[in-house]
C-alpha positions as CSV (number, residue, x, y, z in Angstrom):
1,M,-55.2,-13.8,62.4
2,S,-57.9,-10.7,62.5
3,H,-60.1,-9.4,59.8
4,W,-57.2,-6.9,59.2
5,N,-54.3,-9.2,59.1
6,Q,-55.8,-11.5,56.6
7,W,-56.3,-8.9,54.4
8,I,-52.9,-7.5,54.4
9,A,-51.6,-10.5,54.1
10,S,-53.7,-10.8,50.9
11,Q,-52.7,-7.5,50.0
12,M,-49.0,-8.2,49.8
13,H,-49.8,-11.8,47.8
14,R,-51.2,-9.5,44.9
15,M,-48.4,-7.2,45.1
16,L,-46.2,-9.9,44.9
17,Y,-47.9,-11.6,41.4
18,V,-48.0,-8.5,40.0
19,V,-44.8,-7.4,40.7
20,T,-43.3,-10.5,39.7
21,A,-45.3,-10.3,36.3
22,L,-43.8,-6.3,35.7
23,V,-40.3,-7.8,36.4
24,L,-41.0,-10.2,33.5
25,L,-42.9,-8.0,31.5
26,S,-40.5,-4.9,31.4
27,G,-37.5,-7.3,31.2
28,V,-38.7,-8.8,28.0
29,L,-40.0,-4.8,27.0
30,M,-35.9,-3.8,27.6
31,M,-34.4,-6.6,24.8
32,E,-33.0,-4.7,22.2
33,R,-31.9,-7.9,20.8
34,D,-33.6,-11.5,19.8
35,I,-33.9,-13.6,23.2
36,N,-32.2,-17.0,23.2
37,V,-34.8,-19.4,25.3
38,F,-32.0,-21.9,26.2
39,H,-31.1,-22.8,22.9
40,L,-34.5,-24.3,22.1
41,F,-35.9,-21.2,20.5
42,S,-35.8,-17.6,20.5
43,L,-38.0,-15.1,20.6
44,P,-37.6,-11.8,18.7
45,Y,-37.3,-8.5,20.4
46,L,-40.5,-6.3,20.4
47,I,-39.7,-2.6,20.9
48,E,-36.8,-0.5,18.8
49,D,-37.7,2.7,19.5
50,R,-34.3,2.9,22.3
51,E,-35.9,5.7,24.6
52,L,-38.6,3.0,25.4
53,T,-36.2,0.4,26.0
54,A,-34.1,2.7,28.1
55,L,-37.6,3.0,30.4
56,M,-38.4,-0.3,30.0
57,N,-34.4,-1.0,32.1
58,Q,-35.3,0.9,34.3
59,V,-39.0,-0.4,35.0
60,H,-36.7,-3.3,35.7
61,K,-34.3,-2.4,37.3
62,Y,-36.3,-0.7,39.8
63,S,-38.8,-3.6,39.5
64,C,-36.8,-6.1,40.8
65,M,-35.5,-3.9,43.3
66,L,-39.7,-3.7,44.8
67,L,-39.8,-7.8,44.1
68,G,-36.5,-7.7,46.5
69,V,-37.9,-6.2,49.5
70,M,-41.5,-8.2,49.2
71,V,-39.7,-10.7,49.9
72,I,-37.0,-10.3,52.4
73,A,-40.7,-8.5,53.9
74,H,-42.6,-11.6,53.6
75,I,-39.5,-13.8,54.7
76,A,-39.8,-11.3,58.1
77,A,-43.1,-11.9,57.8
78,V,-43.2,-15.7,58.2
79,I,-39.9,-15.7,60.7
80,K,-42.4,-13.5,63.1
81,H,-45.4,-15.9,62.7
82,Q,-43.7,-18.4,63.7
83,L,-41.9,-16.6,66.6
84,S,-44.9,-16.0,68.0
85,G,-46.7,-19.2,67.8
86,N,-48.5,-18.8,64.9
87,N,-46.6,-22.1,63.1
88,I,-48.0,-20.9,59.5
89,L,-45.1,-23.3,57.8
90,K,-46.8,-26.1,59.0
91,R,-50.9,-25.1,57.8
92,M,-48.8,-24.7,54.6
93,L,-47.8,-27.9,53.9
């Protein structure tokens, strides 16, 4: 792979991590009641301001959509590399 392609791949992976963290964080911050974690323990909700939780809900919704698009693009890139003879899946194993 060229240096440019390696840089793009590296940046996309970083963005996947950042957007995943944003999904998780906004998901917790949008809650308006305690969070039950698999009936093992509860986390209290962190924000009482309804306007702020509504904003976090919007951030969560759009970051989930962005993450979905990025995952689809990631899968498409893997397929493209496989079809072009760059056996990326074998290298990953």
